[in-house]
C-alpha positions, 0 to 999 in steps of 0.5 A, a space after each residue: 543381338 543389336 535389336 535385342 539390346 535396343 528392345 531392352 534399352 527402350 523398354 523403360 524411359 528411366 533405364 534408357 541410356 546411351 552407350 556413353 552412360 549419359 541420360 536421355 533428354 527425358 531423364 534430364 527433363 525429370 531431373 530438371 523438374 525435380 531440381 526446380 521443385 527442390 529450388 522452390 522448396 529451398 526458397 520457401 525454407 529460406 523465406 520461412 527461415 528469414 521470417 523466423 529470424 525477423 520474428 526472433 530479432 523483433 522478440 529480441 528487440 522487445 525483450 531488450 525494451 522490456 528489460 529497459 522498462 523493468 530497470 526503469 520501473 525498479 529505479 522509480 519504485 526505489 525512488 518512490 519508496 525512499 520518498 515514502 519513507 521521508 514523507 512518513 518521517 515528516 508526518 510523524 514529526 508533524 503529528 508529534 508537534 501537533 500533539 505538543 501544541 494541543 497539550 499546551 492549548 488544553 492545559 486544564 486537561 491531564 496531559 496523558 489523556 491527550 494521545 494518538 498516533 494521527 491528527 484524527 486520533 489526537 483530535 478525538 481524544 481532546 474531544 473525549 477529554 473536553 466532554 469529560 471535563 465538561 461533565 465533571 464541571 457541571 456535576 461539581 456546579 450542581 453539587 455547589 448549588 445544592 450545598 449553598 453556604 450563605 456569604 458572611 457570618 451565620 446569624 446568631 441564634 439560641 444555643 442548643 443545650 441538648 447533649 451538653 453536660 451540666 458543667 457545659 451548660 453552666 459555662 454557656 450560660 455565663 458566656 451569654 451573660 457576658 461573664 468570663 
């Protein structure tokens, strides 16, 4: 039977074991090869994990940098908003003072005609009011030329007695002759 046992144990290299239960050198080579492959796979996995960790660290640094930039941008925006409000208030005050000065300089134009919320609007209203005032002045001058009244007392002429009653006619005749 020992030969039969040898045949059974020699049939396949995977099942070959010595009587102490120790693997054969071929089994050890297979295990070593498998262990080498697993070590390579572990090294590749460790390298991939290291790469992912490095990328995550880069992304964390980028996120931190972006958060810092966002915070700075918010502070800058708030500062610019406050500056814009101050500039707007100063502009409104300047426009108000300009409106007052224009009204004083154009005292011949009614005050409520000169108006506007910007310097351009105020200038436009002054131009319009000046044009209206010039048109009215020209119209009045034209009317004055047509109805020209001579200077001094009018010349004396014969009184027209038409439409006078007889008593008024007698009174007018007496006055012409110097009577009372």
